[in-house]
TORMAR-813218 format. One record per residue (C-alpha): x negated, z negated, y; residue in one letter. Coordinates in Angstrom, 3 decimals, always signed. Each point is the difference from the previous one (the first is absolute). Layout:
N
[rec [X; Z; Y]; A]
...
% end
This chain:
440
[rec [-19.974; -89.002; +85.085]; M]
[rec [-0.858; +3.579; -0.953]; T]
[rec [+0.861; +1.131; -3.512]; I]
[rec [-1.889; +2.950; -1.453]; S]
[rec [+0.450; +1.529; -3.431]; P]
[rec [-1.842; -1.697; -2.895]; V]
[rec [-0.204; +0.548; -3.712]; V]
[rec [+2.286; -2.438; -1.758]; A]
[rec [-1.918; -2.573; -2.142]; P]
[rec [+0.361; +0.293; -3.738]; D]
[rec [+2.238; -2.402; -1.893]; S]
[rec [-2.906; -2.374; -0.854]; A]
[rec [-0.688; -0.589; +3.702]; S]
[rec [+3.684; -0.813; +0.648]; L]
[rec [+0.088; -2.940; -2.377]; S]
[rec [-1.360; -2.676; +2.456]; P]
[rec [+2.706; +0.799; +2.484]; L]
[rec [+2.659; +0.233; -2.627]; V]
[rec [-0.997; -3.398; -1.312]; E]
[rec [+0.054; -1.370; +3.526]; L]
[rec [+3.515; +1.334; +0.500]; A]
[rec [+1.130; -1.479; -3.339]; K]
[rec [-1.348; -3.409; +0.995]; R]
[rec [+1.716; +0.230; +3.382]; T]
[rec [+3.300; +0.970; -1.652]; R]
[rec [-0.254; -2.899; -2.491]; A]
[rec [-0.717; -2.529; +2.681]; S]
[rec [+2.797; +1.395; +2.193]; A]
[rec [+2.513; -0.520; -2.830]; L]
[rec [-1.034; -3.659; -0.054]; Q]
[rec [+0.040; -0.334; +3.780]; L]
[rec [+3.535; +1.433; +0.148]; G]
[rec [+1.317; -2.853; -2.112]; T]
[rec [-1.757; -2.865; +1.809]; T]
[rec [+2.157; -2.369; +2.119]; P]
[rec [+0.299; +0.570; +3.711]; T]
[rec [-1.892; -3.163; +0.805]; E]
[rec [-3.017; +1.044; -2.043]; M]
[rec [-0.300; +3.320; +1.757]; R]
[rec [+0.365; -1.735; +3.388]; N]
[rec [-2.705; -2.494; -1.020]; Q]
[rec [-2.214; +2.926; -0.905]; A]
[rec [+0.489; +1.520; +3.449]; L]
[rec [-0.994; -3.293; +1.666]; E]
[rec [-3.108; -0.147; -2.294]; A]
[rec [-0.847; +3.529; +1.017]; I]
[rec [+0.395; -0.907; +3.726]; A]
[rec [-2.395; -2.871; -0.435]; Q]
[rec [-2.445; +2.118; -1.984]; S]
[rec [-0.032; +2.631; +2.745]; L]
[rec [-0.599; -2.722; +2.604]; E]
[rec [-2.893; -1.388; -2.011]; A]
[rec [-1.529; +3.451; -0.442]; A]
[rec [+0.511; +1.067; +3.643]; A]
[rec [-3.744; +0.081; +0.864]; P]
[rec [-0.721; +2.178; -3.057]; E]
[rec [+2.947; +2.280; +0.730]; I]
[rec [-0.931; +0.459; +3.683]; L]
[rec [-3.634; +0.638; -0.824]; A]
[rec [+1.019; +2.609; -2.533]; A]
[rec [+2.290; +1.692; +2.602]; N]
[rec [-2.847; -0.018; +2.600]; Q]
[rec [-2.210; +1.760; -2.529]; A]
[rec [+2.717; +2.593; -0.606]; D]
[rec [+0.458; +0.477; +3.779]; C]
[rec [-3.702; +0.465; +0.555]; Q]
[rec [-0.161; +2.690; -2.746]; T]
[rec [+3.107; +1.645; +1.474]; A]
[rec [-1.548; +0.150; +3.448]; Q]
[rec [-3.212; +1.531; -1.425]; E]
[rec [+2.050; +2.602; -1.814]; E]
[rec [+2.142; +0.851; +3.019]; G]
[rec [+3.369; -1.214; -1.304]; L]
[rec [+2.884; +1.223; +2.171]; A]
[rec [+1.120; -2.554; +2.581]; S]
[rec [+3.516; -0.358; -1.404]; A]
[rec [-1.318; -0.749; -3.478]; L]
[rec [-2.661; -2.407; +1.452]; Y]
[rec [+2.780; -1.928; +1.790]; A]
[rec [+1.766; -0.437; -3.330]; R]
[rec [-3.156; -0.958; -1.851]; L]
[rec [-1.072; -2.751; +2.336]; K]
[rec [+1.074; -3.405; -1.336]; L]
[rec [-0.865; -2.753; +2.501]; D]
[rec [+0.805; -3.687; -0.166]; E]
[rec [+3.362; +0.418; +1.788]; T]
[rec [+1.111; +2.781; -2.309]; K]
[rec [-0.989; -1.985; -3.085]; L]
[rec [+1.826; -3.063; +1.220]; R]
[rec [+3.084; +2.138; +0.509]; G]
[rec [-0.267; +1.414; -3.499]; A]
[rec [-0.332; -3.466; -1.478]; I]
[rec [+2.996; -1.182; +2.039]; A]
[rec [+1.893; +2.994; -1.502]; G]
[rec [-0.733; -1.291; -3.533]; V]
[rec [+1.630; -3.339; +0.861]; R]
[rec [+2.916; +1.804; +1.654]; D]
[rec [+0.586; +1.955; -3.188]; V]
[rec [+0.051; -3.234; -1.977]; A]
[rec [+2.851; -1.234; +2.184]; K]
[rec [+2.169; +2.988; -0.672]; L]
[rec [+2.870; -0.158; -2.588]; P]
[rec [-0.923; +0.964; -3.523]; D]
[rec [+0.937; +3.689; -0.526]; P]
[rec [-0.019; -0.369; -3.804]; I]
[rec [+3.061; -1.050; -1.997]; G]
[rec [+2.545; +0.680; +2.719]; V]
[rec [+3.389; +0.689; -1.603]; V]
[rec [+1.419; +2.998; +1.865]; Q]
[rec [+3.030; +0.586; -2.225]; I]
[rec [+1.702; -2.612; -2.205]; H]
[rec [+3.035; +1.524; -1.650]; R]
[rec [+2.196; -0.760; -3.001]; E]
[rec [+0.726; +3.350; -1.652]; L]
[rec [+2.196; -1.734; -2.575]; D]
[rec [+0.403; -3.437; -1.500]; T]
[rec [-3.563; -1.170; -0.974]; E]
[rec [-1.441; +3.368; +1.053]; L]
[rec [-1.958; -0.776; +3.156]; V]
[rec [-2.180; +2.324; +2.065]; L]
[rec [-2.718; -0.991; +2.446]; K]
[rec [-2.320; +2.133; +2.151]; R]
[rec [-3.159; -2.014; +0.596]; V]
[rec [-3.027; +0.801; +2.106]; T]
[rec [-3.387; +0.205; -1.781]; C]
[rec [-3.551; +1.145; +0.854]; P]
[rec [-1.010; +3.599; -0.001]; L]
[rec [-3.032; -0.708; -2.228]; G]
[rec [-3.385; +1.322; +1.262]; V]
[rec [-0.614; +1.378; +3.462]; L]
[rec [-2.882; +2.402; +0.720]; G]
[rec [-0.906; -0.249; +3.708]; V]
[rec [-2.518; +2.399; +1.485]; I]
[rec [-0.977; -0.447; +3.658]; F]
[rec [-2.716; +1.005; +2.442]; E]
[rec [-1.839; -2.263; +2.389]; A]
[rec [+2.488; -2.880; +0.029]; R]
[rec [-1.512; -3.114; -1.686]; P]
[rec [+2.810; -2.223; +1.299]; D]
[rec [+2.397; +2.069; -2.116]; A]
[rec [-1.591; -1.665; -3.038]; V]
[rec [+1.353; -3.345; +1.015]; V]
[rec [+3.472; +1.216; +1.040]; Q]
[rec [+0.519; +2.061; -3.174]; I]
[rec [-1.387; -2.625; -2.424]; S]
[rec [+2.213; -2.713; +1.443]; S]
[rec [+3.144; +2.097; -0.201]; L]
[rec [-0.872; +1.128; -3.522]; A]
[rec [-0.456; -3.568; -1.226]; I]
[rec [+3.164; -1.247; +1.622]; K]
[rec [+1.986; +2.877; -1.494]; S]
[rec [-1.541; -0.522; -3.491]; G]
[rec [-1.935; +3.303; -0.042]; N]
[rec [-3.562; +0.812; -0.962]; G]
[rec [-1.993; +2.085; +2.403]; V]
[rec [-2.893; +2.358; -0.299]; I]
[rec [-1.642; +0.475; +3.413]; L]
[rec [-2.290; +2.845; +1.096]; K]
[rec [-1.417; -0.238; +3.534]; G]
[rec [-2.007; +2.632; +1.798]; G]
[rec [-3.761; +0.079; -0.375]; K]
[rec [-0.285; -1.122; +3.676]; E]
[rec [+1.428; -3.401; -0.940]; A]
[rec [-1.463; -0.544; -3.446]; I]
[rec [-1.940; -3.259; +0.826]; R]
[rec [+2.987; -1.471; +1.819]; S]
[rec [+2.440; +0.838; -2.839]; C]
[rec [-2.374; -1.509; -2.576]; E]
[rec [-0.285; -3.243; +1.956]; A]
[rec [+3.737; -0.273; +0.552]; L]
[rec [+0.964; +0.797; -3.577]; V]
[rec [-2.629; -2.473; -1.288]; K]
[rec [+1.677; -2.779; +2.120]; A]
[rec [+3.491; +1.023; -1.066]; I]
[rec [-0.901; -0.046; -3.726]; R]
[rec [-1.623; -3.381; +0.455]; Q]
[rec [+3.199; -1.310; +1.583]; G]
[rec [+2.077; +1.358; -2.887]; L]
[rec [-2.325; -1.641; -2.544]; Q]
[rec [+0.149; -3.361; +1.852]; Q]
[rec [+3.845; +0.216; -0.182]; A]
[rec [-0.111; +0.596; -3.716]; G]
[rec [+1.015; +3.709; +0.112]; L]
[rec [-1.821; +2.873; -1.581]; D]
[rec [-2.255; +1.606; +2.642]; P]
[rec [+0.376; +3.347; -1.791]; D]
[rec [+3.287; +0.418; +1.847]; V]
[rec [-2.107; +1.168; +3.012]; V]
[rec [-2.610; +2.695; -0.639]; Q]
[rec [-2.362; +2.024; +2.220]; L]
[rec [-1.300; +3.477; -0.578]; L]
[rec [-3.084; +1.203; +1.884]; T]
[rec [-0.683; +3.683; -0.835]; T]
[rec [+1.649; +3.241; +0.916]; R]
[rec [+0.090; +1.054; -3.664]; E]
[rec [+2.133; -3.107; -0.713]; E]
[rec [+2.452; +1.071; +2.682]; T]
[rec [+0.563; +3.337; -1.705]; L]
[rec [+0.436; -1.661; -3.440]; E]
[rec [+2.357; -2.670; +1.421]; L]
[rec [+2.344; +2.809; +0.917]; L]
[rec [+0.205; +0.997; -3.688]; K]
[rec [+0.951; -3.440; -1.349]; L]
[rec [+3.776; +0.475; +0.011]; D]
[rec [+0.163; -1.956; -3.276]; A]
[rec [-1.275; -3.158; +1.766]; Y]
[rec [+0.599; +0.309; +3.736]; V]
[rec [+3.569; -0.028; +1.309]; D]
[rec [-0.436; +0.879; +3.701]; L]
[rec [-2.835; +1.529; +2.116]; I]
[rec [-0.175; -1.056; +3.607]; I]
[rec [-2.400; +2.131; +2.107]; P]
[rec [-0.998; -1.108; +3.448]; R]
[rec [-2.163; +2.438; +1.900]; G]
[rec [-0.277; +3.368; +1.665]; S]
[rec [+2.600; +2.725; -0.263]; N]
[rec [-2.230; +2.085; -2.261]; S]
[rec [-0.785; -2.962; -2.267]; F]
[rec [+3.655; -1.069; -0.481]; V]
[rec [+0.956; +3.586; -0.755]; R]
[rec [-2.792; +0.273; -2.523]; F]
[rec [+1.300; -3.157; -1.766]; V]
[rec [+3.627; +1.322; +0.009]; Q]
[rec [-1.098; +3.339; -1.515]; E]
[rec [-2.246; -1.428; -2.662]; N]
[rec [+1.923; -2.660; -1.843]; T]
[rec [+3.164; -0.311; -2.150]; R]
[rec [+0.255; -3.664; +1.106]; I]
[rec [+2.672; -0.614; +2.719]; P]
[rec [-1.648; -0.099; +3.461]; V]
[rec [+1.084; -2.197; +2.917]; L]
[rec [-1.397; +0.736; +3.411]; G]
[rec [-0.214; +2.227; +3.032]; H]
[rec [-2.330; +2.849; +0.802]; A]
[rec [+0.341; -0.035; +3.793]; D]
[rec [+0.724; -2.439; +2.818]; G]
[rec [+1.166; +2.304; +2.779]; I]
[rec [+2.143; -2.272; +2.126]; C]
[rec [+1.742; +0.703; +3.288]; H]
[rec [+1.189; -1.930; +3.015]; L]
[rec [+2.877; +1.727; +1.913]; Y]
[rec [+0.466; -1.013; +3.656]; I]
[rec [+3.691; +0.706; +0.722]; D]
[rec [+1.345; +0.815; +3.459]; K]
[rec [+1.603; -3.457; +0.075]; A]
[rec [-3.222; -1.859; -0.825]; A]
[rec [-1.249; -2.930; +2.025]; D]
[rec [-3.359; +1.460; +1.148]; I]
[rec [-2.146; -3.208; +0.080]; P]
[rec [+1.265; -0.842; -3.475]; Q]
[rec [-0.623; +3.529; -1.193]; A]
[rec [-3.597; -0.134; +1.252]; I]
[rec [-0.656; -3.326; -1.734]; A]
[rec [+1.432; +1.294; -3.261]; L]
[rec [-2.051; +3.215; +0.242]; T]
[rec [-3.204; -1.961; +0.513]; I]
[rec [+0.709; -2.357; -2.878]; D]
[rec [+1.192; +2.694; -2.385]; S]
[rec [-3.148; +2.057; +0.660]; K]
[rec [-2.822; -2.443; +0.685]; T]
[rec [+0.763; -3.274; -1.666]; Q]
[rec [-1.636; +1.349; -3.186]; Y]
[rec [-0.367; +3.816; +0.253]; P]
[rec [-1.364; +0.362; -3.560]; A]
[rec [+3.227; -1.358; -1.530]; A]
[rec [+2.506; +2.333; -1.593]; C]
[rec [+2.737; -1.433; +2.242]; N]
[rec [-1.726; +0.876; +3.274]; A]
[rec [+1.646; +2.841; +1.899]; I]
[rec [-1.599; +3.416; +0.176]; E]
[rec [+2.533; +1.755; +2.208]; T]
[rec [+1.900; -1.144; +3.070]; L]
[rec [+3.264; +1.861; +0.777]; L]
[rec [+1.372; -0.346; +3.546]; V]
[rec [+3.401; +1.086; +1.314]; H]
[rec [-0.426; +2.574; +2.809]; Q]
[rec [+2.205; -2.029; +2.335]; A]
[rec [-2.408; -2.880; +0.011]; I]
[rec [-3.221; +1.784; -0.831]; A]
[rec [-1.712; +0.194; +3.370]; K]
[rec [+0.713; -3.609; +1.023]; D]
[rec [-0.971; -1.358; -3.421]; F]
[rec [-3.107; +2.071; -0.576]; L]
[rec [-1.448; -0.604; +3.458]; L]
[rec [+0.366; -3.772; -0.532]; Q]
[rec [-1.138; +0.027; -3.663]; A]
[rec [-3.116; +2.143; +0.311]; V]
[rec [-2.102; -2.708; +1.703]; G]
[rec [+0.648; -2.778; -2.550]; P]
[rec [-0.526; +2.421; -2.872]; L]
[rec [-3.306; +1.266; +1.368]; Q]
[rec [-1.113; -3.597; +0.701]; E]
[rec [+0.362; -0.446; -3.768]; K]
[rec [-2.245; +3.101; -0.536]; S]
[rec [+2.864; +2.004; -1.447]; V]
[rec [-0.711; +3.766; -0.022]; E]
[rec [+3.232; +1.776; +1.073]; L]
[rec [+1.112; +3.462; -1.027]; R]
[rec [+3.131; +1.602; +1.400]; G]
[rec [+2.378; +2.913; -0.404]; D]
[rec [+0.405; +2.560; +2.820]; T]
[rec [+2.445; -2.085; +1.983]; R]
[rec [-2.087; -3.128; -0.338]; T]
[rec [-3.005; +1.973; +1.313]; L]
[rec [+2.003; +0.740; +3.098]; A]
[rec [+0.115; -3.778; +0.743]; I]
[rec [-3.266; -1.311; -1.444]; L]
[rec [-3.514; +1.470; +0.044]; P]
[rec [-0.633; -0.489; -3.699]; I]
[rec [-1.035; +2.091; -3.026]; Q]
[rec [+2.536; +2.447; -1.384]; P]
[rec [+1.722; -0.819; -3.310]; A]
[rec [+0.114; +2.636; -2.673]; T]
[rec [+2.561; +0.547; -2.812]; E]
[rec [-2.351; -1.779; -2.351]; A]
[rec [+0.116; -3.175; +2.087]; D]
[rec [+3.670; -0.581; -0.825]; W]
[rec [-0.848; -0.340; -3.700]; S]
[rec [-3.294; -1.957; +0.336]; T]
[rec [-0.554; -3.588; -0.857]; E]
[rec [-2.854; -0.906; +2.346]; Y]
[rec [-0.498; -3.672; -1.078]; S]
[rec [-1.899; -0.214; +3.282]; D]
[rec [+0.473; -0.388; +3.781]; L]
[rec [+1.561; +3.470; +0.348]; I]
[rec [+3.599; +0.548; +1.076]; L]
[rec [+1.913; +3.290; +0.231]; S]
[rec [+2.858; +0.193; +2.569]; I]
[rec [+3.013; +2.352; -0.048]; K]
[rec [+2.861; +0.232; +2.515]; I]
[rec [+3.407; +0.574; -1.584]; V]
[rec [+3.302; +1.035; +1.543]; D]
[rec [+2.243; -2.414; -1.906]; S]
[rec [+0.366; -2.695; -2.605]; L]
[rec [+0.976; +2.681; -2.464]; E]
[rec [-3.248; +1.866; +0.631]; D]
[rec [-2.001; -3.188; -0.507]; A]
[rec [+1.746; -0.659; -3.337]; I]
[rec [-0.600; +3.599; -1.067]; A]
[rec [-3.665; -0.226; +0.837]; H]
[rec [-0.423; -3.269; -1.908]; I]
[rec [+1.883; +1.297; -3.090]; N]
[rec [-2.182; +3.107; +0.052]; T]
[rec [-3.404; -1.578; +0.502]; Y]
[rec [+0.349; -3.658; -0.930]; G]
[rec [-1.140; -1.437; -3.282]; S]
[rec [+3.097; -2.187; -0.577]; R]
[rec [-2.047; -3.096; +0.708]; H]
[rec [+1.091; -1.749; +3.282]; T]
[rec [+1.644; +1.428; +3.108]; E]
[rec [+1.177; -1.749; +3.194]; A]
[rec [+2.174; +0.601; +3.035]; I]
[rec [-0.231; -1.728; +3.394]; V]
[rec [+3.331; +0.004; +1.746]; T]
[rec [+2.662; -2.198; +1.674]; E]
[rec [+2.643; +2.369; -1.303]; D]
[rec [+1.455; -1.641; -3.131]; E]
[rec [+1.824; +3.214; -1.128]; Q]
[rec [-3.285; +1.962; +0.290]; A]
[rec [-1.818; -2.641; -1.996]; A]
[rec [+2.757; -0.023; -2.681]; A]
[rec [-0.146; +3.834; -0.300]; T]
[rec [-3.825; -0.076; -0.252]; F]
[rec [+0.005; -2.723; -2.695]; M]
[rec [+2.707; +1.790; -2.001]; A]
[rec [-1.440; +3.510; +0.146]; Q]
[rec [-3.749; -0.463; -0.148]; V]
[rec [-1.281; +0.269; -3.599]; D]
[rec [-2.550; -2.779; -0.404]; A]
[rec [-0.561; -3.162; -1.912]; A]
[rec [-0.034; -1.961; +3.236]; G]
[rec [+2.036; +0.833; +3.188]; V]
[rec [-0.536; -2.325; +2.951]; Y]
[rec [+1.689; -0.585; +3.345]; H]
[rec [-1.980; -1.511; +2.913]; N]
[rec [-2.859; -1.315; -2.087]; C]
[rec [-3.448; +1.043; -1.071]; S]
[rec [-0.479; +2.095; -3.178]; T]
[rec [-2.797; -2.473; -0.888]; R]
[rec [+2.647; -2.350; -1.460]; F]
[rec [+0.147; +2.229; -3.100]; A]
[rec [-1.805; -2.414; -2.202]; D]
[rec [+0.854; -2.133; -3.024]; G]
[rec [-1.462; -3.211; +1.533]; F]
[rec [+1.948; +0.514; +3.217]; R]
[rec [+3.179; +0.676; -1.995]; Y]
[rec [-0.379; -3.396; -1.735]; G]
[rec [-1.076; +1.506; -3.308]; F]
[rec [-3.143; -2.164; -0.015]; G]
[rec [-2.047; +3.170; -0.458]; A]
[rec [+0.408; +3.558; -1.156]; E]
[rec [-1.398; +2.207; -2.727]; V]
[rec [+0.478; +3.054; +2.180]; G]
[rec [+2.621; +1.985; +1.932]; I]
[rec [+2.205; +2.536; -1.725]; S]
[rec [+1.561; +2.963; +1.836]; T]
[rec [+1.901; +1.295; -2.990]; Q]
[rec [+3.815; +0.158; +0.100]; K]
[rec [+0.513; -2.017; -3.215]; M]
[rec [-0.589; -3.775; +0.245]; P]
[rec [-2.148; -1.808; +0.648]; P]
[rec [-0.467; +1.472; +3.431]; R]
[rec [-2.065; -1.152; +2.991]; G]
[rec [-2.296; -3.028; -0.349]; P]
[rec [+0.078; -0.916; -3.673]; V]
[rec [-0.194; -3.710; -0.945]; G]
[rec [+1.134; -1.890; -3.025]; L]
[rec [+3.328; +1.778; -0.362]; E]
[rec [-1.857; +3.251; -0.575]; G]
[rec [-2.035; -1.425; -2.895]; L]
[rec [+2.847; -0.956; -2.300]; V]
[rec [+2.399; +1.959; -2.070]; T]
[rec [+2.843; -1.256; -2.106]; Y]
[rec [+1.268; -0.019; -3.531]; K]
[rec [+3.522; -0.271; -1.457]; Y]
[rec [+0.480; -2.876; -2.327]; Q]
[rec [+3.099; +0.107; -2.203]; L]
[rec [+0.962; -2.903; -2.300]; V]
[rec [+2.870; +0.221; -2.417]; G]
[rec [+1.309; -1.508; -3.194]; N]
[rec [+0.003; +2.895; -2.485]; G]
[rec [+1.745; +2.355; +2.396]; H]
[rec [+0.033; +3.699; -0.989]; I]
[rec [+0.688; +2.999; +2.135]; A]
[rec [+2.589; +1.421; -2.361]; A]
[rec [+2.337; -2.798; +0.997]; T]
[rec [+0.288; +1.547; +3.490]; Y]
[rec [+0.545; +3.600; -0.940]; S]
[rec [+2.712; +2.073; -1.770]; G]
[rec [+3.837; -0.208; +0.177]; P]
[rec [+0.013; -3.769; -0.499]; N]
[rec [-2.867; -0.735; +2.349]; A]
[rec [-0.191; -3.449; +1.369]; K]
[rec [-0.310; -0.109; +3.816]; P]
[rec [-2.944; -1.549; +1.724]; F]
[rec [+0.420; -3.050; +2.233]; I]
[rec [-2.743; +0.918; +2.442]; H]
[rec [+0.239; -3.350; +1.774]; Q]
[rec [-2.855; -1.134; +2.306]; D]
[rec [-1.089; -3.513; -0.717]; L]
% end
């Protein structure tokens, strides 16, 4: 999604979107107080509605894909855009998985008696209204809507123009499911124009969290053009480090999976780091399987002395290809691998392949990333695979939530204090009464 400067609409043209946001906020307030069972029933109704609308949804997506091909959409975006029957079934299964998860609302995190009949609770509650902006990922509509409903939040969705027909068909089915379950369909809204995206970023009075899912430039644009808190990541530059104590067949299998299982995903690796002690043996065995998967290889000077491949440049170390391209760098030590990752990585997901438990422990402690893995593919960095049911996105920020964000990232908490005429003056001054501070 490319954002170019536009003249901001006048206040009169803002009113339809403001009214939509107000309706979403009002319906979200109601949703947040509905019983767990009612929200779960709504999710089942949505799953059934999506199943019934599957032919319409798939036809809409085929039309989007045809237009995308005619317009020369990049292969990585096209892979994300395509919603076939298998992908749709998986998304629907995800809705039902979310329904099975524990209710994140109303969880008492602190229950404490400050003094006799003065009782404090910290209780989880919905954030309010989410604004989610994404590129060519129609399946994100289903994941995000189901998580929002389960967590009692309203959601305003804005998909890329590449997926407009798909998003409209999906949201139509979701809203029908909500209506059939007796809930206000205004809790899920869809925007369709670029101008609405820009205005959504200004609605800090009605929207509590913005979640952008897209290219580096797009996420940065969102972060720089809103006062609403933003959850997300701008890059997915992930590494796999092959340690000198790696099992070579296992390392090859993990490299293939981390790069080729879904190269357009943000958790696919872009750079392979190999310890110099194992480099020749590993690379000579790995090059064939990688090239059989049509992976274009680029290497540093030492890699070029082993493999006849294209040279890597400095720019390659900070590039998210989202394609079948892999840069290779030979390093002298575990410390060098960690330093490279912490310099060029995007704090998304990083992995080490080694049989040396101490090396793995050092890597996992010192690498700065939301996900650090040992002897497994980076492709496991996913809310569904983590058992979250689905995810609204992946966050690489230091403050929580971090990594794949599911239900726990969509709730906040409030402090509830109940007394019996208690006043603060009783607990201050020379004759101050002490607090009990007893957990109940």
